[in-house]
C-alpha positions as CSV (number, residue, x, y, z in Angstrom):
1,X,26.6,-41.8,-31.8
2,X,23.0,-39.9,-32.3
3,X,24.6,-37.3,-34.2
4,X,26.3,-39.5,-36.4
5,X,22.9,-41.4,-37.3
6,X,21.3,-38.7,-38.2
7,X,23.9,-37.0,-40.2
8,X,24.0,-40.8,-42.1
9,X,20.3,-41.5,-41.5
10,X,20.0,-37.9,-43.3
11,X,21.7,-38.6,-46.3
12,X,20.1,-41.8,-46.4
13,X,16.9,-40.5,-47.3
14,X,19.0,-37.6,-48.9
15,X,19.7,-40.3,-51.3
16,X,16.5,-41.8,-52.0
17,X,14.5,-39.2,-52.8
18,X,17.2,-37.5,-54.5
19,X,18.8,-39.6,-56.6
20,X,18.4,-40.1,-60.8
21,X,19.2,-44.2,-60.0
22,X,15.9,-44.8,-61.7
23,X,13.5,-47.1,-60.3
24,X,15.5,-50.6,-60.2
25,X,18.5,-48.8,-57.7
26,X,15.4,-46.9,-55.6
27,X,14.1,-50.6,-54.9
28,X,17.1,-52.5,-54.2
29,X,18.3,-49.5,-51.7
30,X,14.2,-50.3,-49.7
31,X,14.9,-54.3,-50.1
32,X,17.9,-53.4,-47.9
33,X,16.5,-51.7,-45.4
34,X,13.9,-53.7,-44.9
35,X,15.7,-56.9,-44.8
36,X,17.8,-54.7,-41.7
37,X,15.1,-53.3,-40.0
38,X,13.2,-56.9,-40.4
39,X,17.3,-58.3,-39.2
40,X,16.5,-60.7,-35.7
41,X,18.7,-58.2,-33.5
42,X,17.4,-54.7,-34.5
43,X,13.7,-56.3,-33.7
44,X,15.8,-57.5,-30.1
45,X,16.8,-54.1,-29.8
46,X,12.9,-52.3,-30.5
47,X,11.6,-53.9,-28.4
48,X,12.9,-52.7,-25.6
49,X,13.3,-49.7,-26.2
50,X,9.7,-50.0,-26.1
51,X,9.8,-51.8,-23.6
52,X,11.6,-49.8,-21.4
53,X,9.1,-46.6,-23.2
54,X,5.7,-48.6,-21.7
55,X,7.0,-48.7,-18.5
56,X,8.5,-45.0,-18.3
57,X,5.1,-44.3,-19.6
58,X,3.5,-46.2,-17.1
59,X,4.9,-43.7,-14.3
60,X,3.6,-40.5,-16.2
61,X,-0.3,-40.8,-15.6
62,X,0.7,-41.8,-11.4
63,X,3.1,-39.2,-11.8
64,X,1.5,-36.6,-13.8
65,X,-1.4,-36.6,-11.3
66,X,0.5,-36.6,-8.6
67,X,2.0,-32.9,-9.2
68,X,-1.6,-31.7,-10.1
69,X,-3.2,-33.1,-6.8
70,X,0.0,-31.2,-5.0
71,X,-0.3,-28.0,-7.6
72,X,-4.4,-28.1,-6.1
73,X,-3.5,-28.1,-2.9
74,X,-0.9,-25.7,-2.7
75,X,-3.5,-23.2,-4.0
76,X,-6.4,-24.2,-2.5
77,X,-4.7,-23.4,0.9
78,X,-3.1,-20.4,-0.2
79,X,-6.6,-18.7,-1.1
80,X,-7.5,-20.0,2.5
81,X,-4.8,-18.5,4.5
82,X,-5.9,-15.5,2.2
83,X,-9.5,-15.6,3.3
84,X,-8.3,-16.1,7.4
85,X,-6.1,-13.1,6.8
86,X,-9.0,-11.4,5.7
87,X,-11.6,-12.7,8.3
88,X,-8.9,-11.8,11.2
89,X,-7.7,-8.5,10.0
90,X,-9.8,-6.0,11.7
91,X,-12.2,-3.9,10.5
92,X,-10.9,-0.4,9.8
93,X,-13.1,2.4,8.7
94,X,-13.3,4.2,5.3
95,X,-11.5,7.5,4.7
96,X,-14.3,9.9,4.3
97,X,-14.1,11.8,0.8
98,X,-12.4,14.8,0.7
99,X,-16.1,17.7,0.9
100,X,-16.1,20.9,0.1
101,X,-17.6,23.5,2.9
102,X,-20.7,24.5,1.9
103,X,-21.5,27.8,2.2
104,X,-23.4,28.8,5.1
105,X,-26.4,31.4,4.2
106,X,-25.1,35.0,6.1
107,X,-27.4,36.0,8.4
108,X,-29.0,40.1,8.2
109,X,-29.7,41.4,10.9
110,X,-33.7,41.3,12.6
111,X,-34.0,44.8,12.1
112,X,-32.9,45.3,8.2
113,X,-34.4,42.8,7.3
114,X,-37.8,44.5,8.7
115,X,-36.7,47.6,7.0
116,X,-36.2,45.6,3.7
117,X,-40.1,44.3,4.6
118,X,-41.2,48.1,4.6
119,X,-39.9,49.2,1.5
């Protein structure tokens, strides 16, 4: 039903915009559309739809608030749980960085040391 209504509306709009019937025909179509829009049955339905939409929209802010509050609470709980797990975990020593052994000076025998000083 909605598809048919959109098709008919599109056809009418296309006719009005694309027709070369002139200003007189345009005024006739505009007057007919205005009469249809202002008819009591149409306006009664428009009012019903508007009221129904306002009722539904009235619930939207409350629903958004509840969903947002739930998301924030979940995020806070998740962060608190992660912090608690870190605090409860035993401290593990950091891995020592690999070091290269330093070359140790080779000691000369004492007799050789004296000979080198004497010369």
